[in-house]
Structures are given as C-alpha cells and as structure tokens.
C-alpha positions as CSV (number, residue, x, y, z in Angstrom):
1,M,-2.0,8.5,32.5
2,T,-2.8,6.0,29.8
3,E,-2.9,6.9,26.2
4,Q,-5.7,5.5,24.2
5,H,-5.5,4.8,20.5
6,S,-8.3,4.2,18.1
7,H,-7.5,0.9,16.5
8,Q,-8.6,-0.1,13.0
9,F,-8.4,-3.6,11.7
10,E,-4.9,-4.5,10.6
11,R,-3.9,-7.8,8.9
12,G,-0.7,-8.0,10.9
13,T,1.7,-7.6,8.1
14,D,4.5,-5.1,7.3
15,G,3.4,-4.5,3.7
16,P,0.7,-5.1,1.1
17,K,-0.4,-8.7,0.7
18,V,-2.8,-8.1,-2.2
19,I,-1.9,-5.7,-4.9
20,V,-4.6,-4.9,-7.5
21,V,-3.5,-3.6,-10.8
22,G,-5.8,-2.4,-13.6
23,V,-4.9,-3.6,-17.0
24,D,-6.5,-2.9,-20.4
25,G,-3.8,-3.6,-22.9
26,S,-2.6,0.1,-23.1
27,D,1.1,0.8,-22.8
28,S,0.6,2.7,-19.5
29,S,-1.5,-0.2,-18.0
30,L,1.2,-2.7,-19.0
31,R,3.9,-0.5,-17.4
32,A,1.7,-0.4,-14.3
33,A,1.5,-4.2,-14.3
34,A,5.2,-4.5,-14.6
35,Y,5.7,-2.1,-11.7
36,A,3.1,-3.9,-9.6
37,A,4.7,-7.2,-10.4
38,G,8.1,-5.9,-9.0
39,L,6.3,-4.6,-5.9
40,A,4.5,-7.9,-5.4
41,R,7.7,-9.9,-5.8
42,R,9.6,-7.7,-3.3
43,Q,6.8,-7.7,-0.8
44,G,5.8,-11.4,-1.2
45,A,2.3,-10.2,-2.1
46,L,-0.3,-11.6,-4.4
47,L,-0.5,-9.7,-7.7
48,T,-4.1,-9.4,-8.8
49,L,-4.4,-8.2,-12.4
50,V,-7.9,-6.8,-13.2
51,Y,-9.5,-6.1,-16.6
52,V,-12.7,-4.2,-16.4
53,Q,-14.9,-5.0,-19.4
54,P,-17.1,-2.1,-20.4
55,V,-20.8,-2.6,-20.4
56,M,-22.9,-0.8,-23.0
57,A,-26.1,0.9,-22.1
58,A,-29.3,-1.1,-22.4
59,G,-30.8,-1.0,-25.8
60,T,-27.5,-0.3,-27.6
61,A,-27.5,-2.2,-30.9
62,V,-23.8,-3.0,-30.8
63,G,-23.9,-4.6,-27.3
64,A,-23.3,-8.2,-28.4
65,P,-20.3,-7.3,-30.6
66,V,-18.8,-5.1,-27.9
67,A,-19.2,-7.9,-25.3
68,E,-17.5,-10.4,-27.7
69,T,-14.7,-7.9,-28.3
70,T,-14.1,-7.3,-24.6
71,D,-14.1,-11.0,-24.0
72,T,-11.4,-11.4,-26.6
73,I,-9.4,-8.6,-25.0
74,A,-9.7,-10.3,-21.6
75,Q,-8.5,-13.6,-23.1
76,E,-5.6,-11.9,-24.9
77,L,-4.5,-10.1,-21.7
78,A,-4.6,-13.4,-19.8
79,R,-2.6,-15.1,-22.5
80,E,0.0,-12.3,-22.5
81,I,0.3,-12.4,-18.7
82,R,0.7,-16.2,-18.7
83,E,3.5,-15.9,-21.3
84,A,5.3,-13.2,-19.4
85,T,5.2,-15.1,-16.1
86,E,6.4,-18.3,-17.9
87,Q,9.4,-16.4,-19.2
88,V,10.5,-15.3,-15.8
89,K,9.4,-18.3,-13.7
90,D,13.0,-19.4,-13.1
91,I,14.1,-15.9,-12.1
92,F,11.2,-14.5,-10.2
93,D,8.5,-16.2,-8.2
94,I,5.4,-14.1,-8.4
95,R,2.0,-15.3,-7.3
96,W,-0.7,-13.8,-9.5
97,E,-4.3,-14.0,-10.4
98,F,-6.3,-12.5,-13.3
99,H,-9.9,-11.3,-12.9
100,T,-12.4,-9.6,-15.1
101,F,-15.1,-7.4,-13.8
102,R,-17.8,-5.6,-15.8
103,G,-18.6,-1.9,-15.7
104,D,-16.9,1.4,-16.1
105,P,-13.2,1.4,-15.2
106,Y,-13.5,3.3,-12.0
107,N,-16.4,1.4,-10.4
108,G,-15.0,-1.9,-11.7
109,L,-11.6,-1.3,-10.0
110,V,-13.4,-0.2,-6.8
111,S,-15.4,-3.4,-6.8
112,A,-12.3,-5.4,-7.6
113,A,-10.3,-3.8,-4.8
114,D,-13.1,-4.3,-2.3
115,Q,-13.9,-7.9,-3.2
116,L,-10.3,-8.9,-3.5
117,K,-9.4,-7.1,-0.2
118,A,-6.7,-5.0,-1.8
119,D,-4.0,-3.5,0.3
120,A,-2.8,-1.3,-2.6
121,V,-4.0,-0.4,-6.1
122,V,-1.7,0.4,-9.1
123,V,-3.0,1.9,-12.3
124,G,-1.4,3.5,-15.4
125,A,-1.7,7.2,-16.0
126,S,-4.5,8.0,-18.4
127,E,-3.5,8.4,-22.0
128,Q,-6.7,10.3,-22.9
129,A,-6.6,14.1,-23.2
130,G,-10.3,14.5,-22.0
131,H,-9.4,13.1,-18.6
132,R,-7.6,16.3,-17.7
133,I,-11.0,17.9,-17.7
134,I,-13.3,15.3,-16.2
135,G,-10.8,13.4,-14.1
136,S,-9.1,10.1,-14.8
137,V,-9.7,6.8,-13.1
138,A,-6.4,7.3,-11.2
139,I,-7.4,10.6,-9.8
140,R,-10.8,9.3,-8.8
141,L,-9.2,6.3,-7.0
142,V,-6.8,8.6,-5.1
143,K,-9.7,10.9,-4.1
144,A,-11.7,7.8,-2.9
145,G,-9.0,7.5,-0.2
146,R,-9.6,3.8,0.5
147,W,-6.3,2.3,-0.5
148,P,-2.8,3.5,-1.3
149,V,-2.9,4.2,-5.0
150,T,0.2,4.3,-7.2
151,V,-0.1,5.9,-10.7
152,V,2.5,4.7,-13.1
153,P,3.3,7.1,-16.1
C-alpha cells in the first residue's frame, strides 16, 4: 500500500531564506529588527527591512506634509540601518535590503511579505493601548496564517 502526500511548493531549504521585518522607528520595531538580523545571520537568510508609509485619506488637507514626513522617516531609518550594518560588518556578514511600501501597516506588511516572497515575518509588539481592543498588526498577521510570524516584545 502506498501512502500519498499532498505536496506544496517548497524552496528546498532547511530554514527561511527571506525574513521580512517591519520597522517604524519605535523601540519595539528596532528590537524586532535586531532579533531578525540575528536570525538572518544564523540562517544565512536575506534580511528585508520594511517601512510602511501611511497614506492619508483622499482630500485630507495635511496629505503633502504627512508624505514628506514619512519620506523623512524612511530616509532616517535607512541611514540608521546602514550605520548599524557598517559597525558590525567585520563581525557579522548580513545580507539586507530596505524597502518602503505605502498603506496601513497591516496591508503594507502583507504586500511586502507577498512581493518579497517572505519565509518568515518579524514584528515588534504594539506599544499602543488601543490595539488590545481592535487587534494589533502582529495579531492580524498571525491570524492571516500565511507565514511564520515572530512578535518581539
């Protein structure tokens, strides 16, 4: 008697090859990035840091200043990441990329994980009290059930 298995596509690796981490400059997101960097180093994976720039609703008078502010945040995050990797380049060899996506944090990270073919997603725990009621980005990513999700406190 032969046993049949349903096979899903597998990339043929023993661990994640692309790790997506959401960063927004908050302490918890920077801890998540540090955790993801260690995981990427140990697994030989590509660390993909993603900043999701919020988009204001159409007709909002402050749309242009908000866009400029989020562009500045993205540039500052990229600069900080470059400096951090420069400091450890002789100690650790980590391949990394920085991407920005636009939208709300949850949908932006879902788009990023899909487009970048993530094997794992790492996010920081929400620091906002209201998320206990409506659900945090981390909880929504876990419930999506599409990738392993690590939530870093």
